[in-house]
FIDREN-934657 format. One record per residue (C-alpha): residue in one letter; residue number from 0; x, y, z. Coordinates in steps of 0.1 Angstrom, whole numbers, plus 2048, in hexadecimal, padded with zeros to 3 digits. Last residue first. Layout:
# FIDREN-934657
("A" NUM (X Y Z))
...
//
This chain:
# FIDREN-934657
("X" 463 (D6A CD6 A7A))
("X" 462 (D74 CB9 A6B))
("X" 461 (D8B CBC A49))
("X" 460 (D71 CB3 A29))
("X" 459 (D7B C9C A0C))
("X" 458 (D6D CAA 9EC))
("X" 457 (D8B CA9 9DD))
("X" 456 (D91 CCA 9C8))
("X" 455 (D89 CD5 9A4))
("X" 454 (D8B CF3 998))
("X" 453 (D7A D12 9A1))
("X" 452 (D54 D15 9A1))
("X" 451 (D41 D02 9B6))
("X" 450 (D5F D08 9CE))
("X" 449 (D6B D24 9CE))
("X" 448 (D46 D36 9D3))
("X" 447 (D3C D1D 9EA))
("X" 446 (D58 D23 A00))
("X" 445 (D4D D4B 9FE))
("X" 444 (D2C D42 A01))
("X" 443 (D3A D2B A25))
("X" 442 (D48 D4C A34))
("X" 441 (D2D D62 A32))
("X" 440 (D1F D52 A57))
("X" 439 (D41 D5C A67))
("X" 438 (D38 D7D A5D))
("X" 437 (D1A D83 A72))
("X" 436 (D25 D9B A90))
("X" 435 (D04 DB1 A86))
("X" 434 (D20 DD0 A7E))
("X" 433 (D35 DB7 A69))
("X" 432 (D11 DAF A54))
("X" 431 (D06 DCD A51))
("X" 430 (D27 DD7 A3F))
("X" 429 (D25 DBC A27))
("X" 428 (D02 DC6 A1B))
("X" 427 (D11 DEB A15))
("X" 426 (D35 DD9 A03))
("X" 425 (D1C DC4 9EF))
("X" 424 (D29 DD3 9CE))
("X" 423 (D50 DCF 9D6))
("X" 422 (D54 DAD 9DE))
("X" 421 (D30 D9A 9D9))
("X" 420 (D35 DA7 9B3))
("X" 419 (D53 D9F 9AC))
("X" 418 (D4F D7E 9B7))
("X" 417 (D31 D72 9AE))
("X" 416 (D2F D85 98A))
("X" 415 (D5B D71 98A))
("X" 414 (D48 D4D 991))
("X" 413 (D2E D51 97F))
("X" 412 (D3D D56 961))
("X" 411 (D57 D38 969))
("X" 410 (D3C D22 968))
("X" 409 (D30 D2E 948))
("X" 408 (D4E D27 938))
("X" 407 (D62 D3B 920))
("X" 406 (D6D D54 938))
("X" 405 (D72 D76 926))
("X" 404 (D4B D79 932))
("X" 403 (D51 D80 954))
("X" 402 (D64 D9F 94E))
("X" 401 (D4F DB0 938))
("X" 400 (D2C DAA 951))
("X" 399 (D4A DB8 973))
("X" 398 (D54 DD5 95A))
("X" 397 (D27 DD9 957))
("X" 396 (D24 DD4 978))
("X" 395 (D3A DF1 97F))
("X" 394 (D53 DE1 998))
("X" 393 (D73 DEE 97A))
("X" 392 (D68 E0D 978))
("X" 391 (D5E E16 997))
("X" 390 (D83 E0B 9AB))
("X" 389 (D8F E1C 98B))
("X" 388 (D81 E3D 993))
("X" 387 (D8C E42 9B9))
("X" 386 (DAF E3A 9A8))
("X" 385 (DAD E54 992))
("X" 384 (DA1 E6A 9AD))
("X" 383 (DC0 E63 9C2))
("X" 382 (DD2 E6E 9A3))
("X" 381 (DC2 E90 997))
("X" 380 (DBF E9B 9B7))
("X" 379 (DE5 E94 9BF))
("X" 378 (DF0 EA7 9A0))
("X" 377 (DFA E93 97C))
("X" 376 (E1F E89 96F))
("X" 375 (E36 E89 98E))
("X" 374 (E22 E81 9AB))
("X" 373 (E25 E94 9CA))
("X" 372 (E21 E83 9E9))
("X" 371 (E00 E79 A01))
("X" 370 (DE9 E72 9E9))
("X" 369 (DD0 E5A 9FD))
("X" 368 (DBD E39 9F5))
("X" 367 (DE0 E23 9FD))
("X" 366 (DDC E28 A24))
("X" 365 (DFA E42 A28))
("X" 364 (DDB E5B A35))
("X" 363 (DDC E52 A5C))
("X" 362 (E04 E56 A57))
("X" 361 (E01 E82 A59))
("X" 360 (E26 E84 A4E))
("X" 359 (E20 E9A A2F))
("X" 358 (E20 EA5 A0C))
("X" 357 (E40 E90 A08))
("X" 356 (E4E E9C 9E7))
("X" 355 (E71 EAD 9F3))
("X" 354 (E86 E98 9DA))
("X" 353 (E99 E86 9F5))
("X" 352 (E79 E7F A0A))
("X" 351 (E6B E6D 9E8))
("X" 350 (E8A E5B 9E4))
("X" 349 (E8C E4D A07))
("X" 348 (E67 E43 A0C))
("X" 347 (E67 E2E 9EA))
("X" 346 (E8B E1C 9FB))
("X" 345 (E70 E16 A15))
("X" 344 (E74 E1E A38))
("X" 343 (E5B E34 A3E))
("X" 342 (E3F E29 A23))
("X" 341 (E3D E3C A04))
("X" 340 (E19 E38 9F8))
("X" 339 (E0D E2F 9D5))
("X" 338 (DEA E31 9D2))
("X" 337 (DD8 E0E 9CF))
("X" 336 (DC4 DFC 9BB))
("X" 335 (DBA DD4 9C5))
("X" 334 (DA5 DC4 9A7))
("X" 333 (D8C DA6 9AC))
("X" 332 (D88 D8E 98F))
("X" 331 (D98 D90 971))
("X" 330 (D8A D88 954))
("X" 329 (DAA D97 93D))
("X" 328 (D9B DB0 92C))
("X" 327 (D8C DC1 94E))
("X" 326 (DAB DC2 95D))
("X" 325 (DB9 DD3 93B))
("X" 324 (DA6 DED 93C))
("X" 323 (DA3 DF4 95D))
("X" 322 (DCB DF9 95C))
("X" 321 (DC7 E10 93E))
("X" 320 (DAB E25 949))
("X" 319 (DC0 E2A 969))
("X" 318 (DE6 E30 957))
("X" 317 (DDB E4D 944))
("X" 316 (DDF E67 95B))
("X" 315 (E02 E62 95F))
("X" 314 (E18 E45 96B))
("X" 313 (E3E E43 967))
("X" 312 (E44 E53 98B))
("X" 311 (E31 E35 99B))
("X" 310 (E0C E4B 9A7))
("X" 309 (DF4 E2A 9A1))
("X" 308 (DF8 E06 9B1))
("X" 307 (DE8 DE5 9A1))
("X" 306 (DDD DC6 9B5))
("X" 305 (DCA DAB 9A4))
("X" 304 (DBB D91 9B5))
("X" 303 (DB6 D72 998))
("X" 302 (D9F D56 99E))
("X" 301 (DB0 D32 99C))
("X" 300 (D9F D1C 989))
("X" 299 (DBB D0B 975))
("X" 298 (DBC D1B 956))
("X" 297 (DAD D3C 965))
("X" 296 (DD3 D3D 977))
("X" 295 (DE7 D34 95A))
("X" 294 (DD0 D50 946))
("X" 293 (DD4 D6C 95E))
("X" 292 (DFA D60 95C))
("X" 291 (DFB D62 935))
("X" 290 (DEC D84 937))
("X" 289 (E05 D90 94D))
("X" 288 (E22 D87 936))
("X" 287 (E41 D8D 948))
("X" 286 (E5C DA6 93D))
("X" 285 (E61 DB2 95C))
("X" 284 (E4A DA8 978))
("X" 283 (E64 D97 992))
("X" 282 (E77 DBC 98D))
("X" 281 (E63 DD1 99F))
("X" 280 (E7F DE4 9A7))
("X" 279 (E65 E03 9A8))
("X" 278 (E77 E14 98A))
("X" 277 (E76 DF4 978))
("X" 276 (E52 DF2 97D))
("X" 275 (E4B E14 978))
("X" 274 (E57 E14 953))
("X" 273 (E47 DF0 94B))
("X" 272 (E25 E05 951))
("X" 271 (E09 DE9 953))
("X" 270 (E14 DEE 97A))
("X" 269 (E0B DDC 99A))
("X" 268 (E04 DB9 98C))
("X" 267 (E06 DAE 9B1))
("X" 266 (DF3 D8C 9B0))
("X" 265 (DDB D85 9C8))
("X" 264 (DD1 D59 9C1))
("X" 263 (DAB D4C 9C6))
("X" 262 (DA3 D2C 9C3))
("X" 261 (DC6 D17 9D1))
("X" 260 (DB9 CF3 9DA))
("X" 259 (DD4 CDC 9DC))
("X" 258 (DCF CD4 9B8))
("X" 257 (DD0 CF9 9B1))
("X" 256 (DF2 CFD 9BE))
("X" 255 (E02 CE1 9AC))
("X" 254 (DF8 CEC 990))
("X" 253 (E00 D15 996))
("X" 252 (E27 CFF 999))
("X" 251 (E2A CEE 97B))
("X" 250 (E37 D0B 968))
("X" 249 (E41 D29 975))
("X" 248 (E2D D44 968))
("X" 247 (E17 D48 989))
("X" 246 (E3C D4A 998))
("X" 245 (E46 D6C 97E))
("X" 244 (E20 D79 98B))
("X" 243 (E26 D7B 9AE))
("X" 242 (E14 D66 9CA))
("X" 241 (DF9 D6D 9E0))
("X" 240 (DE1 D55 9F5))
("X" 239 (DBB D41 9F5))
("X" 238 (DB5 D24 9FE))
("X" 237 (D9C D06 9FB))
("X" 236 (DA3 CEA A11))
("X" 235 (D9C CC3 A07))
("X" 234 (DB6 CB9 A17))
("X" 233 (DC1 CA0 9F8))
("X" 232 (DDF CB5 9EC))
("X" 231 (DEC CC7 A0A))
("X" 230 (E0E CB4 A10))
("X" 229 (E10 CBB 9EB))
("X" 228 (E0C CDF 9E8))
("X" 227 (E24 CE4 A0D))
("X" 226 (E3A CD1 9FA))
("X" 225 (E39 CE7 9DA))
("X" 224 (E3A D01 9ED))
("X" 223 (E58 CFC A03))
("X" 222 (E69 CF3 9DF))
("X" 221 (E60 D0C 9CE))
("X" 220 (E66 D29 9EC))
("X" 219 (E53 D47 9E3))
("X" 218 (E37 D37 9D5))
("X" 217 (E21 D44 9F7))
("X" 216 (E2A D68 9F1))
("X" 215 (E20 D80 A0D))
("X" 214 (E0E D69 A1F))
("X" 213 (DF0 D6A A2C))
("X" 212 (DE7 D47 A20))
("X" 211 (DC1 D48 A20))
("X" 210 (DAF D25 A2B))
("X" 209 (D8F D14 A28))
("X" 208 (D80 CF6 A2C))
("X" 207 (D78 CF5 A53))
("X" 206 (D8D CF4 A73))
("X" 205 (DB2 D00 A75))
("X" 204 (DCC CE3 A83))
("X" 203 (DD1 CD3 A66))
("X" 202 (DDC CF3 A5B))
("X" 201 (DF8 CF6 A76))
("X" 200 (DFE CD5 A71))
("X" 199 (E08 CD8 A48))
("X" 198 (E1A CFB A54))
("X" 197 (E35 CE2 A69))
("X" 196 (E3A CC8 A53))
("X" 195 (E45 CE2 A39))
("X" 194 (E5F CEE A52))
("X" 193 (E53 D18 A56))
("X" 192 (E61 D31 A38))
("X" 191 (E7F D49 A34))
("X" 190 (E7A D66 A20))
("X" 189 (E90 D89 A25))
("X" 188 (EAC D7D A39))
("X" 187 (EB9 D94 A4E))
("X" 186 (EBF DB9 A53))
("X" 185 (EA1 DC6 A40))
("X" 184 (E84 DB2 A46))
("X" 183 (E6E DCF A4E))
("X" 182 (E7A DE0 A2F))
("X" 181 (E6C DC9 A1B))
("X" 180 (E4D DC9 A2E))
("X" 179 (E45 DEF A25))
("X" 178 (E48 DE8 9FC))
("X" 177 (E52 E00 9E8))
("X" 176 (E74 DF8 9E3))
("X" 175 (E67 DD6 9D2))
("X" 174 (E80 DC0 9E6))
("X" 173 (E78 D9B 9DD))
("X" 172 (E81 D7D 9EA))
("X" 171 (E5D D80 A02))
("X" 170 (E5C D83 A28))
("X" 169 (E4F D6A A3C))
("X" 168 (E42 D48 A39))
("X" 167 (E22 D32 A45))
("X" 166 (E0B D4C A4E))
("X" 165 (DE9 D41 A55))
("X" 164 (DC5 D49 A53))
("X" 163 (DA5 D36 A5C))
("X" 162 (D91 D52 A6B))
("X" 161 (D86 D5D A47))
("X" 160 (D68 D72 A4D))
("X" 159 (D6F D7E A6B))
("X" 158 (D5C D84 A8D))
("X" 157 (D53 D60 A94))
("X" 156 (D75 D57 A9D))
("X" 155 (D7C D69 ABB))
("X" 154 (DA1 D5E AB8))
("X" 153 (DB0 D5C ADE))
("X" 152 (DB2 D38 AD6))
("X" 151 (DC4 D37 AB7))
("X" 150 (DE0 D39 ACB))
("X" 149 (DFD D33 AAF))
("X" 148 (E12 D15 AB6))
("X" 147 (E30 D1C ABE))
("X" 146 (E48 D1F AA8))
("X" 145 (E6A D0A AA5))
("X" 144 (E76 D0F A8A))
("X" 143 (E66 D2E A7D))
("X" 142 (E89 D42 A75))
("X" 141 (E9A D60 A70))
("X" 140 (EB5 D6B A89))
("X" 139 (EBB D8E A96))
("X" 138 (E9F DA6 A9E))
("X" 137 (EA1 DC6 AAC))
("X" 136 (E99 DC6 AD0))
("X" 135 (E8E DEB AE1))
("X" 134 (E8F DF9 B08))
("X" 133 (E95 DDB B10))
("X" 132 (E88 DC7 B2F))
("X" 131 (E99 DC4 B52))
("X" 130 (E7E DB5 B6D))
("X" 129 (E82 D91 B6A))
("X" 128 (E67 D88 B59))
("X" 127 (E67 DA3 B3F))
("X" 126 (E8D D98 B37))
("X" 125 (E7C D79 B2D))
("X" 124 (E60 D86 B1F))
("X" 123 (E78 D98 B04))
("X" 122 (E8F D7A AFF))
("X" 121 (E71 D68 AF4))
("X" 120 (E67 D87 ADF))
("X" 119 (E87 D8C ACE))
("X" 118 (E89 D69 AB9))
("X" 117 (E65 D6B AB0))
("X" 116 (E5F D91 AA8))
("X" 115 (E66 D94 A84))
("X" 114 (E77 DB7 A7F))
("X" 113 (E7C DD6 A9C))
("X" 112 (E6E DD0 ABE))
("X" 111 (E63 DF1 AD3))
("X" 110 (E5E DEA AF7))
("X" 109 (E55 E0A B12))
("X" 108 (E3E E14 AF7))
("X" 107 (E30 E38 AED))
("X" 106 (E4F E51 AE7))
("X" 105 (E61 E2D ADB))
("X" 104 (E4B E2C ABC))
("X" 103 (E5C E49 AAD))
("X" 102 (E7A E39 AB2))
("X" 101 (E71 E1B AA2))
("X" 100 (E67 E2F A82))
("X" 99 (E66 E0E A67))
("X" 98 (E67 DF2 A80))
("X" 97 (E4C E02 A94))
("X" 96 (E38 E07 A76))
("X" 95 (E3D DE2 A6A))
("X" 94 (E37 DD3 A8D))
("X" 93 (E3E DDA AAD))
("X" 92 (E35 DE4 AD1))
("X" 91 (E36 DDC AF4))
("X" 90 (E26 DF1 B0F))
("X" 89 (E2E DE8 B35))
("X" 88 (E10 DF0 B47))
("X" 87 (E0F E08 B65))
("X" 86 (DEC E24 B5C))
("X" 85 (DFF E39 B4B))
("X" 84 (E0C E21 B33))
("X" 83 (DE9 E18 B2E))
("X" 82 (DD9 E30 B1E))
("X" 81 (DFD E3F B08))
("X" 80 (DFF E19 AFC))
("X" 79 (DD3 E1F AEB))
("X" 78 (DDD E3E ADE))
("X" 77 (DFC E3A AD1))
("X" 76 (DEE E19 AC2))
("X" 75 (DCF E31 AB4))
("X" 74 (DE8 E4B AA7))
("X" 73 (DFC E2A A94))
("X" 72 (DE2 E1B A84))
("X" 71 (DE3 E25 A5F))
("X" 70 (E0D E1E A61))
("X" 69 (E02 DF8 A72))
("X" 68 (E06 DF6 A98))
("X" 67 (E0B DD5 AAA))
("X" 66 (E03 DDC ACF))
("X" 65 (E0E DC7 AEF))
("X" 64 (E01 DD0 B0F))
("X" 63 (E12 DBC B32))
("X" 62 (E08 DC1 B50))
("X" 61 (DE7 DC3 B48))
("X" 60 (DCF DE2 B52))
("X" 59 (DAC DD7 B52))
("X" 58 (D9D DE8 B31))
("X" 57 (D80 DF7 B3D))
("X" 56 (D8A E1A B34))
("X" 55 (D9A E11 B17))
("X" 54 (D78 E0C B03))
("X" 53 (D7B DF2 AE9))
("X" 52 (D66 DEF AC9))
("X" 51 (D64 DCD ABB))
("X" 50 (D6E DBF A98))
("X" 49 (D8C DD3 A8E))
("X" 48 (D9C DDC AAC))
("X" 47 (DA8 DB8 AB2))
("X" 46 (DA9 DB0 AD7))
("X" 45 (DBC D94 AE4))
("X" 44 (DBF D89 B09))
("X" 43 (DDB D78 B1E))
("X" 42 (DDB D69 B41))
("X" 41 (DFC D5D B3E))
("X" 40 (DFA D39 B57))
("X" 39 (E03 D23 B33))
("X" 38 (E26 D3D B2D))
("X" 37 (E21 D52 B11))
("X" 36 (E33 D48 AF3))
("X" 35 (E16 D3F ADF))
("X" 34 (E08 D61 AE4))
("X" 33 (E23 D6D ACE))
("X" 32 (E10 D59 AB4))
("X" 31 (DF1 D67 ABD))
("X" 30 (DFB D8E AB4))
("X" 29 (E05 D8B A90))
("X" 28 (DE8 D6E A8C))
("X" 27 (DD3 D91 A8F))
("X" 26 (DAD D82 A83))
("X" 25 (DAA D87 A5A))
("X" 24 (D8E D94 A44))
("X" 23 (D78 DAE A5D))
("X" 22 (D8D DCA A50))
("X" 21 (D8A DBD A30))
("X" 20 (D64 DC4 A30))
("X" 19 (D62 DE8 A31))
("X" 18 (D52 DF3 A54))
("X" 17 (D3D E0F A4C))
("X" 16 (D2C E32 A5C))
("X" 15 (D44 E2B A82))
("X" 14 (D62 E34 A6E))
("X" 13 (D79 E22 A89))
("X" 12 (D8A E0A A67))
("X" 11 (D8E E27 A55))
("X" 10 (DAE E2F A6E))
("X" 9 (DB7 E07 A6F))
("X" 8 (DAB DF9 A93))
("X" 7 (DC8 DF1 AAE))
("X" 6 (DD6 DD0 AAD))
("X" 5 (DD2 DC6 AD6))
("X" 4 (DE5 DB1 AE8))
("X" 3 (DDF DAE B13))
("X" 2 (DF8 D99 B29))
("X" 1 (DEC D93 B4F))
("X" 0 (E0D D83 B5B))
//
C-alpha cells in the first residue's frame, strides 16, 4: 500500500516573505508515530509543509493520504484533501481540529478520527486492507503500552533546529477551559504516560546531545517523572520541556530534572491577574508564588520561557505593561505572549458563543495573534495593539539588558542575553538560515548556550 502523510502548513508559515523559526523547530512526531503501525512492505512518504514546499500536482496519488490539521491549517488541509479525493485516494484526517469539528472535517475526508489515534489507527488499517473502512473512528482506549518505535527514518532531520523532539506522555492532568487539548482528550483519561523503560529506550535511540520534550506537562505524574529523570541522569543530555508553576514549586522534583540535564522550561503563568486565572479554571496557578517559581528555576540553572495570555475577561488595558514589567523584573529569559482564543470544543468557546461575542469563524485567524471575539474591558483593536506592544517592549535590547542584570552571576547574564537576543532580535537571520535549508547547523549553537551557561551537566556524550 502506498501511503502519503502530510502535515499541512499553518497559515503564517505559508508566507513567501518570512519564515519564523518556530515553524522549523520540530518534526511531525504524530504522523511519524502512526507510520510505525504500517506494514514493512507499505511505501510511506512523510511531508511537512512547514519545511518543504510541495506542488500537489507532482505528488503521485497514494492509496491512503493522511492529514493532521490544526485550526489555522484547516483551510489548507481541506484543499489538499479535496485534491487527492478527486484523484481516487482514500483520505484520512485526525488531530485537534478534527476532534473539535468532526462534521466539518468529514466533508473533506473519507475517514475522520477523534481523540488520540494510537488505539483506533491499527483498527482502521485492518479495516482498510479488508476494504471496509469506517467513516469515523473515536478513541476509546487511552494507553501507550506497546507503542511501536517512532518512524524517525521518515523525518528529514537536517530541516529542523530540534530534530530530537520526543513525547513520552499524552495530555495534561489539569483542565483549563481555554485549552484545545483538554477537549481532545475528553471522554477518557486526560493524562497518561509511557512505561519509563520504553521512554528511556526512545531517548537512547536519539543521536547527539539535545532533547526537547513536547509533552504538555513533563512533571504531570511525579512518580513517572522522577523515574524518568533518574534514568536519564548520567546520559549527558541537555533538554527542554514544559511544566506548571505548582510542579516547579514541588520540593525535590525540579532538582532531579536539573541533575538529568534540564536547561530550559516552558511555564504557563498565563496571567498576573488572579481573577483571570480563576475564571479560566487555571486552578493550579491560584495562590502560587510566581516569583518563587522563577527563583527556583534560576537557582537550578534552568532558563524560563514564560507563557502569558492577554484578553481574559478580567483584563483591561493595564495588563500588557504590568505583565511585561513583572517578567523583566524576574529576569525571565524568554516570554511567549498570546491573545486569548476560543478554540472550538473548549469551554471558553461555548461561553463566548453563548454570549454572542464571537466576531467570526475564520479559522485562519484563530492563531492567538488576532482577536476573534469581543473582549469585555477593551476593544479588539486595543487588545491586538497591546499584544504586539508587549512583544516589542519585552524584547527591546534595553529590556533584555535589564532582565539580564537581575541575575547575580556573570555567566547567567550572558546566557540571558544570548538566549533572549538570539530568539527574537535575530529573526531576520533565522529567515535566511531557514530559506537556505541550513537550520540544522544552528543546533550546535543552541547546545553551547544550554551547556556553557546552564547548571552542571555530566560531560559524557551519547553516540552520534
